[in-house]
C-alpha positions as CSV (number, residue, x, y, z in Angstrom):
1,M,0.0,0.0,0.0
2,S,3.0,2.3,0.3
3,G,2.8,3.3,-3.4
4,E,-0.9,4.3,-3.2
5,A,-0.3,7.8,-1.9
6,R,-3.8,9.0,-2.7
7,R,-5.9,6.6,-0.8
8,L,-7.9,7.4,2.4
9,V,-9.6,5.0,4.8
10,A,-12.2,5.8,7.4
11,I,-13.3,3.6,10.3
12,V,-16.5,5.0,11.8
13,G,-19.3,3.9,14.1
14,P,-21.3,4.7,17.2
15,T,-19.9,5.5,20.6
16,A,-18.3,2.5,22.3
17,S,-18.2,0.4,19.1
18,G,-14.4,0.1,19.4
19,K,-13.3,2.4,16.6
20,S,-10.2,3.6,18.3
21,D,-9.0,0.1,19.2
22,V,-9.6,-1.2,15.7
23,A,-7.8,1.8,14.2
24,A,-4.8,1.3,16.5
25,A,-4.7,-2.4,15.5
26,V,-4.7,-1.4,11.8
27,A,-1.9,1.1,12.6
28,R,0.2,-1.8,14.0
29,R,-0.1,-3.6,10.7
30,L,0.0,-0.9,8.1
31,P,1.8,2.4,7.5
32,V,-1.1,4.6,8.5
33,E,-1.5,7.8,10.5
34,I,-4.8,8.2,12.4
35,V,-6.8,11.4,12.1
36,S,-9.5,11.8,14.8
37,C,-12.9,12.6,13.4
38,D,-14.5,13.5,16.8
39,S,-16.0,16.9,17.6
40,M,-15.2,16.5,21.3
41,Q,-11.7,14.9,21.2
42,V,-10.3,18.1,19.9
43,Y,-10.5,19.6,23.4
44,A,-7.7,19.4,25.8
45,G,-8.2,18.6,29.5
46,M,-11.2,16.4,28.8
47,A,-9.5,13.1,28.3
48,V,-12.0,11.1,30.5
49,V,-15.1,12.8,29.1
50,T,-14.0,12.3,25.4
51,Q,-12.1,9.0,25.9
52,A,-9.4,10.5,23.7
53,P,-6.6,8.3,22.5
54,P,-3.1,8.6,24.0
55,P,-1.1,11.8,23.1
56,G,0.8,11.4,19.9
57,S,-1.3,8.5,18.6
58,A,-3.6,10.5,16.4
59,H,-3.9,13.9,14.8
60,L,-6.5,16.5,15.8
61,V,-6.7,15.3,19.4
62,S,-6.5,17.4,22.6
63,F,-5.2,20.6,20.9
64,L,-7.9,23.1,21.6
65,D,-9.0,24.9,24.8
66,P,-12.5,23.9,25.8
67,S,-13.6,27.6,25.9
68,E,-13.1,27.8,22.1
69,E,-15.4,26.7,19.4
70,Y,-14.7,24.2,16.6
71,N,-16.9,23.1,13.7
72,A,-17.1,21.0,10.5
73,A,-15.6,23.7,8.3
74,L,-12.6,24.1,10.5
75,F,-12.2,20.3,10.7
76,R,-12.4,20.0,6.9
77,K,-9.6,22.6,6.6
78,D,-7.4,21.0,9.2
79,A,-8.0,17.4,8.3
80,S,-7.6,18.0,4.5
81,R,-4.2,19.6,5.2
82,I,-3.1,16.8,7.5
83,A,-4.3,14.1,5.0
84,A,-2.1,15.7,2.4
85,E,0.9,15.8,4.7
86,I,0.3,12.1,5.6
87,S,0.1,11.1,2.0
88,S,3.3,13.1,1.2
89,R,5.1,10.9,3.7
90,G,4.0,7.8,1.9
91,H,1.5,6.9,4.6
92,L,-2.2,6.2,4.5
93,P,-4.6,8.7,6.2
94,L,-6.9,6.7,8.5
95,V,-9.8,8.9,9.6
96,T,-11.5,7.5,12.8
97,G,-14.4,8.7,14.8
98,G,-18.1,9.1,15.2
99,T,-18.9,12.7,14.1
100,G,-20.8,12.1,10.9
101,L,-21.0,15.7,9.9
102,Y,-17.2,16.1,10.1
103,L,-16.7,13.1,7.9
104,R,-19.2,14.4,5.4
105,A,-17.6,17.8,5.3
106,L,-14.2,16.2,4.8
107,L,-15.2,13.8,2.0
108,D,-17.9,15.8,0.2
109,G,-17.5,19.4,1.2
110,L,-19.9,21.7,2.9
111,F,-22.8,23.2,1.0
112,E,-23.0,25.9,3.7
113,E,-19.8,27.5,2.7
114,G,-20.9,30.7,1.0
115,A,-24.5,29.7,1.0
116,A,-27.2,32.2,2.0
117,K,-28.3,32.1,5.7
118,D,-31.0,33.9,7.6
119,Q,-31.3,33.1,11.3
120,A,-34.7,34.8,11.6
121,L,-36.1,32.6,8.9
122,R,-34.5,29.5,10.5
123,D,-36.0,30.4,13.8
124,R,-39.5,30.8,12.2
125,L,-39.2,27.4,10.6
126,V,-38.2,25.8,13.9
127,A,-41.1,27.5,15.6
128,E,-43.5,26.1,12.9
129,A,-42.1,22.6,13.5
130,A,-42.8,22.9,17.2
131,V,-46.5,23.4,16.4
132,S,-47.1,21.2,13.3
133,G,-44.2,18.8,13.5
134,A,-41.1,18.2,11.4
135,P,-43.0,15.9,8.9
136,A,-45.2,18.8,8.0
137,L,-42.1,20.8,7.0
138,H,-40.8,17.8,5.2
139,A,-44.0,17.6,3.1
140,R,-43.4,21.3,2.1
141,L,-39.8,20.4,1.2
142,A,-41.1,17.5,-0.9
143,V,-42.9,20.1,-3.0
144,L,-40.1,22.6,-3.3
145,D,-37.2,20.2,-3.6
146,P,-38.3,16.5,-4.0
147,A,-34.8,15.3,-4.7
148,R,-33.5,16.7,-1.4
149,A,-36.6,15.6,0.5
150,G,-36.0,12.0,-0.7
151,R,-32.6,12.0,1.0
152,V,-33.8,13.5,4.3
153,H,-35.7,11.7,7.0
154,P,-39.1,13.3,7.8
155,N,-37.9,13.8,11.4
156,D,-34.5,15.3,10.6
157,L,-35.5,18.8,11.5
158,R,-32.1,20.4,11.2
159,R,-31.6,19.3,7.6
160,I,-35.2,20.0,6.6
161,V,-35.0,23.5,8.0
162,R,-31.6,24.1,6.2
163,A,-33.0,22.9,2.9
164,L,-36.1,25.1,3.2
165,E,-34.0,28.0,4.2
166,V,-31.9,27.7,1.0
167,C,-35.0,27.3,-1.2
168,E,-36.6,30.4,0.2
169,L,-33.5,32.6,0.1
170,T,-32.0,31.5,-3.2
171,R,-35.3,30.6,-5.0
172,R,-33.6,27.5,-6.2
173,P,-33.8,23.9,-4.8
174,M,-30.8,22.9,-2.6
175,S,-30.4,19.7,-4.6
176,E,-29.5,21.8,-7.7
177,Q,-26.8,23.7,-5.8
178,E,-25.1,20.8,-3.9
179,P,-23.0,19.6,-6.9
180,R,-20.9,22.7,-6.4
181,R,-19.5,21.1,-3.2
182,S,-16.2,19.3,-3.3
183,G,-14.3,17.2,-0.8
184,L,-11.5,14.6,-0.6
185,R,-13.6,12.1,-2.6
186,T,-12.5,14.1,-5.7
187,E,-8.8,13.7,-4.7
188,Y,-8.5,10.3,-2.9
189,A,-9.8,6.8,-3.4
190,C,-11.9,6.6,-0.2
191,R,-13.0,3.6,1.7
192,I,-15.4,4.0,4.6
193,F,-15.9,1.1,7.0
194,L,-18.8,1.2,9.5
195,L,-18.4,-1.0,12.6
196,E,-21.8,-2.6,13.3
197,R,-22.5,-4.6,16.5
198,S,-25.7,-6.2,17.8
199,R,-27.8,-3.8,19.8
200,E,-27.3,-6.0,22.9
201,D,-23.5,-6.0,22.5
202,L,-23.3,-2.2,21.8
203,Y,-25.5,-1.4,24.8
204,A,-23.4,-3.6,27.1
205,R,-20.2,-1.9,25.8
206,I,-21.8,1.5,26.6
207,E,-22.6,0.3,30.1
208,R,-19.0,-0.8,30.6
209,R,-17.7,2.4,29.0
210,V,-19.6,4.6,31.4
211,E,-18.5,2.5,34.4
212,R,-14.9,2.8,33.2
213,M,-15.2,6.6,32.8
214,T,-16.5,6.9,36.4
215,G,-13.6,4.8,37.6
216,E,-11.1,6.9,35.7
217,G,-12.2,10.1,37.5
218,L,-15.1,11.4,35.3
219,L,-16.7,13.3,38.2
220,D,-13.4,15.0,39.3
221,E,-12.7,16.0,35.7
222,V,-16.1,17.5,35.3
223,R,-15.7,19.3,38.6
224,R,-12.5,20.9,37.3
225,L,-14.1,21.8,34.0
226,A,-17.0,23.4,35.9
227,G,-14.6,25.9,37.4
228,R,-13.5,27.3,34.0
229,P,-15.3,28.8,31.0
230,L,-16.6,26.3,28.5
231,G,-17.7,26.9,25.0
232,K,-21.1,25.9,23.9
233,T,-19.8,22.8,22.1
234,A,-17.5,21.5,24.8
235,A,-20.2,22.0,27.4
236,T,-22.5,19.5,25.6
237,A,-20.0,16.6,25.6
238,L,-21.6,13.4,26.9
239,G,-20.7,13.2,30.6
240,I,-20.6,16.9,31.4
241,P,-24.3,17.8,31.6
242,E,-25.0,14.6,33.6
243,M,-22.2,15.0,36.1
244,R,-22.9,18.7,36.4
245,A,-26.5,17.9,37.4
246,H,-25.1,15.7,40.2
247,L,-22.6,18.4,41.3
248,E,-25.5,20.9,41.5
249,G,-27.4,18.5,43.8
250,K,-30.1,17.8,41.3
251,I,-29.6,14.1,41.0
252,T,-27.5,11.4,42.8
253,L,-24.2,10.1,41.3
254,E,-26.0,6.8,40.5
255,E,-28.7,8.7,38.7
256,A,-26.1,10.7,36.8
257,A,-24.4,7.5,35.6
258,A,-27.7,6.0,34.6
259,L,-28.6,9.1,32.6
260,L,-25.2,9.1,30.9
261,K,-25.8,5.5,29.8
262,K,-29.2,6.4,28.5
263,N,-28.0,9.5,26.6
264,S,-25.1,7.5,25.2
265,R,-27.5,4.9,23.8
266,H,-29.6,7.6,22.2
267,Y,-26.5,9.2,20.7
268,A,-25.4,5.8,19.3
269,K,-28.7,5.4,17.6
270,R,-28.4,8.8,15.9
271,Q,-24.8,8.0,14.8
272,L,-25.8,4.7,13.3
273,S,-28.7,6.3,11.4
274,W,-26.4,9.0,10.0
275,F,-23.6,6.6,8.9
276,R,-26.0,4.1,7.3
277,H,-27.2,6.9,5.0
278,E,-23.7,8.0,3.9
279,K,-22.7,7.0,0.4
280,G,-20.0,4.3,0.0
281,V,-20.2,3.0,3.5
282,E,-19.1,-0.7,3.9
283,P,-20.6,-2.4,7.0
284,V,-18.2,-4.5,9.1
285,L,-20.1,-6.8,11.4
286,V,-18.3,-7.2,14.7
287,G,-19.0,-10.1,17.0
288,A,-19.3,-9.6,20.8
289,A,-16.2,-11.8,21.5
290,E,-14.2,-10.4,18.5
291,T,-10.9,-8.7,19.3
292,A,-9.8,-5.4,17.8
293,E,-7.1,-7.3,15.9
294,E,-9.6,-9.6,14.3
295,T,-11.8,-6.7,13.2
296,A,-8.7,-4.9,11.9
297,E,-7.9,-8.1,9.9
298,K,-11.3,-7.9,8.2
299,I,-10.6,-4.3,7.1
300,I,-7.1,-5.0,6.0
301,G,-8.4,-7.9,4.0
302,A,-11.0,-5.7,2.3
303,L,-8.4,-3.1,1.5
304,S,-6.1,-5.8,-0.1
305,A,-8.9,-7.4,-2.1
C-alpha cells in the first residue's frame, strides 16, 4: 500500500463500538496515521469525558482549549491539510471517529460554505415545526425540492430547515446547488468502514464504558471543568451535563451515571442512522467476542482485495 499515496480510509461507528482500538490495531499492521474525526476529542483537558486516544497516537486530538469553538468547516480545513501531509510521507490517512457531519464535510465538502443564511427565517421554521411537527415541513420540502426531500428523514428537523432556508433565500432547490460542493472524494480513493455490533452488545459496551469513565475520574474531571469557562460545544459533551447535574445537587451520582448511559444509547442510535445513510459505507459486522485485531484483519483484507 506504500505506493498508493492518494488513498484514504475511514473507520466510523457509534460511541463504544471500538473504533479507536480497531484503528490502533490497523496502525500496528499498516503504514497509516490516524486522524481523529470526533467533535469532542479536539478539546484538551477532557480526556476522560472524550475518551481521547493517548497523546501522539492521532492527529486533531486534545489541541484546543474547551472555551473555544470548533466546527465542521474548521475540521475540513485542518483534516484536509493533515491528510495531504500524511500522503506526502507515503502513509495512509486513517480517519477514525463518530462525528458524521465532520466526515461528510471532509469527503464531500460543505454546502453551507458561501450559502445564504437567515437566522430569523430559520427560527421561524423551527417554531413552525414545534407546532405542526417536522413531517409537515418535510412535506413542504417535498414540493419545493423533491430530490433533497428524498434524502432527508421526515424527522431530521435540522436538515429539513436548512433545505427550506436555502430554497426560500435563493429561490432554487438545494439539490440543484449541492453539486458545487467538493471534498476529498475528488482527490482520494476513499473507503469507509462502519463498525456494526448487535444492539445488545453495543449497549453492554456502553454500560462498561460509562463505568470505566467513572472509575477513571469522570466526576473529578467535570468538577475541574465546571470551574472554568466552557464553549457551547464542549459543554454539551456526553458526561458533562449529567455529572454537572449531580454536582449541582439535582440528582445522585448513580442517577447521573444511569442518565449518561441512557443518553449514550440515544446518541449511538443517531450516529448509526447517520452513517447508514452515507454513500459508499461498507458495514463491518463485529462479534461480541471479537478482538480489535480480528476486526482490523477484516478491514485490511477488504483493502487488499
